[in-house]
N, CA, C and O of each residue as an XYZ file, in Angstrom:
208
protein
N      11.990     23.331     27.103
C      11.592     21.993     26.212
C      10.515     20.762     27.109
O      10.455     20.333     28.261
N       9.932     20.585     26.097
C       9.005     19.647     26.338
C       9.642     17.762     26.001
O      10.097     17.284     24.962
N       9.386     17.052     27.485
C      10.186     16.265     26.905
C       8.988     14.705     26.281
O       7.973     15.059     26.882
N       8.720     13.873     25.815
C       8.043     13.060     26.012
C       7.453     12.609     23.877
O       7.612     13.609     23.177
N       7.341     12.355     23.715
C       6.896     11.848     21.968
C       6.408     13.183     21.260
O       5.396     13.857     21.453
N       7.186     13.297     20.609
C       7.398     14.336     19.372
C       5.457     14.250     18.587
O       5.301     13.194     17.974
N       4.628     14.850     18.585
C       3.639     15.240     18.368
C       3.991     14.628     16.601
O       5.085     14.726     16.045
N       2.656     13.974     15.965
C       2.902     12.794     14.866
C       2.785     14.303     13.645
O       2.629     15.504     13.870
N       2.911     13.691     12.637
C       2.234     14.724     11.028
C       1.492     14.455     10.684
O       0.971     15.191      9.846
N       0.906     13.326     11.004
C      -0.961     12.912      9.922
C      -1.995     11.952     12.481
O      -2.034     10.938     13.177
N      -2.305     12.959     12.459
C      -2.514     11.911     14.316
C      -3.285     11.111     13.814
O      -3.172     10.923     12.603
N      -4.236     10.436     14.505
C      -4.692      9.624     14.172
C      -5.784      9.441     15.335
O      -5.522      9.038     16.468
N      -7.370      9.897     14.743
C      -8.635     10.209     15.217
C      -9.496      9.194     15.621
O      -9.599      8.101     15.064
N     -10.200      9.626     16.738
C     -10.698      8.393     17.681
C     -12.358      8.199     17.015
O     -13.195      8.971     17.482
N     -12.660      7.552     16.328
C     -14.057      6.962     16.102
C     -15.096      6.550     16.800
O     -14.817      6.143     17.927
N     -16.157      6.526     16.503
C     -16.677      4.384     16.408
C     -17.305      4.574     15.049
O     -17.619      5.405     14.197
N     -17.295      3.380     15.348
C     -17.335      2.329     13.790
C     -18.424      1.459     14.035
O     -18.908      1.623     15.155
N     -18.948      0.611     13.365
C     -19.254     -0.424     13.331
C     -19.375     -1.407     12.196
O     -20.106     -1.125     11.247
N     -18.435     -3.007     12.240
C     -18.272     -3.256     10.947
C     -18.387     -5.389     11.880
O     -17.830     -5.995     12.796
N     -19.311     -5.625     10.976
C     -19.117     -7.173     11.197
C     -18.683     -7.650     11.562
O     -17.488     -7.529     11.293
N     -18.985     -8.542     12.396
C     -18.378     -9.287     13.292
C     -17.128     -9.762     12.892
O     -15.995     -9.510     13.302
N     -17.706    -10.777     11.681
C     -16.869    -11.668     11.294
C     -15.078    -11.081     10.522
O     -14.019    -11.648     10.254
N     -15.676     -9.521     10.417
C     -14.769     -8.152      9.881
C     -13.219     -8.723     11.148
O     -12.194     -9.406     11.163
N     -14.024     -7.879     11.967
C     -13.231     -7.606     13.447
C     -12.924     -8.947     13.892
O     -11.851     -8.864     14.491
N     -13.403    -10.339     13.897
C     -12.974    -11.411     14.896
C     -12.123    -12.174     13.637
O     -12.175    -13.402     13.701
N     -11.453    -11.689     12.657
C     -10.840    -11.814     11.615
C      -9.118    -10.967     11.821
O      -8.031    -11.518     11.648
N      -9.263    -10.114     12.063
C      -8.657     -8.968     12.369
C      -7.790     -9.263     14.381
O      -6.692     -8.961     14.848
N      -8.434     -9.630     14.688
C      -7.970    -10.030     16.153
C      -7.820    -11.170     16.195
O      -7.612    -11.559     17.344
N      -7.827    -12.094     15.299
C      -7.333    -13.369     15.086
C      -5.760    -12.973     14.615
O      -4.671    -13.519     14.790
N      -6.146    -11.890     14.010
C      -4.194    -12.503     13.937
C      -2.857    -11.963     14.699
O      -1.689    -11.799     14.348
N      -3.713    -11.728     16.123
C      -2.865    -11.210     17.483
C      -2.674     -9.573     17.947
O      -3.616     -8.806     18.143
N      -1.565     -9.308     18.045
C      -1.132     -7.709     18.666
C      -1.179     -7.153     17.822
O      -0.451     -7.659     16.969
N      -1.689     -6.241     17.461
C      -1.160     -5.116     15.995
C      -2.527     -5.153     15.202
O      -2.850     -4.625     14.137
N      -3.225     -5.967     16.095
C      -5.096     -6.228     14.519
C      -5.359     -4.787     14.326
O      -5.726     -4.676     13.156
N      -5.353     -3.416     15.002
C      -6.225     -2.511     14.612
C      -5.089     -1.177     13.699
O      -5.310      0.034     13.679
N      -3.983     -1.863     13.075
C      -2.504     -1.057     13.098
C      -3.207     -1.966     11.706
O      -3.897     -1.192     11.043
N      -3.196     -3.405     11.113
C      -2.876     -3.854     10.034
C      -4.626     -3.504      9.739
O      -4.727     -2.576      8.937
N      -5.171     -3.720      9.928
C      -6.904     -3.018      9.817
C      -6.910     -1.740      8.959
O      -7.331     -1.706      7.803
N      -6.388     -0.659      9.656
C      -5.937      0.379      9.515
C      -5.439      0.303      7.853
O      -5.966      0.647      6.795
N      -4.104     -0.356      8.237
C      -3.323     -0.460      6.795
C      -4.892     -0.701      5.433
O      -5.462      0.045      4.636
N      -5.020     -2.141      5.839
C      -5.901     -2.535      4.618
C      -6.962     -1.490      4.756
O      -7.826     -1.871      3.966
N      -7.315     -0.565      5.225
C      -8.232      0.046      4.536
C      -7.277      1.069      3.774
O      -7.498      1.125      2.564
N      -6.320      1.837      4.222
C      -5.075      2.185      3.622
C      -5.164      1.986      2.057
O      -5.416      2.694      1.082
N      -4.876      0.846      2.272
C      -4.309      0.230      0.749
C      -5.893      0.110     -0.139
O      -5.963      0.123     -1.367
N      -6.974      0.007      0.702
C      -9.062      0.187     -0.546
C      -8.909      1.507     -1.423
O      -9.241      1.649     -2.600
N      -8.249      2.565     -0.454
C      -8.302      3.749     -0.497
C      -6.821      4.179     -2.013
O      -6.866      4.710     -3.122
N      -6.111      3.779     -1.452
C      -5.113      3.631     -2.769
C      -5.352      2.932     -3.703
O      -5.307      3.793     -4.582
N      -5.599      1.927     -4.267
C      -6.539      1.134     -5.317
C      -7.670      1.198     -6.376
O      -7.837      0.777     -7.521
N      -8.783      2.345     -4.930
C      -9.865      2.843     -5.801
C      -9.801      4.558     -5.528
O     -10.753      5.221     -5.116
N      -8.342      5.129     -5.887
C      -8.311      6.231     -5.623
C      -9.061      6.661     -6.899
O      -9.303      5.704     -7.635
N      -9.566      8.060     -7.428
C     -10.145      9.038     -8.335
C      -8.523      9.107     -8.370
O      -7.486      9.123     -7.707
N      -9.328      9.146    -10.137
C      -8.189      9.547    -11.013
C      -8.857     11.599    -10.947
O      -8.234     12.470    -11.554
């Protein structure tokens, strides 16, 4: 049996993307975990704008 972290059901994907500096600076200013908060904000947007 392998030790370590279990595999994620929905693993994250590394991508290169460009955002406005003000958007990145805002999220960075919120401290550690800013990328997770940015991801959460995008997920919330997707839920609110889901196609019926």
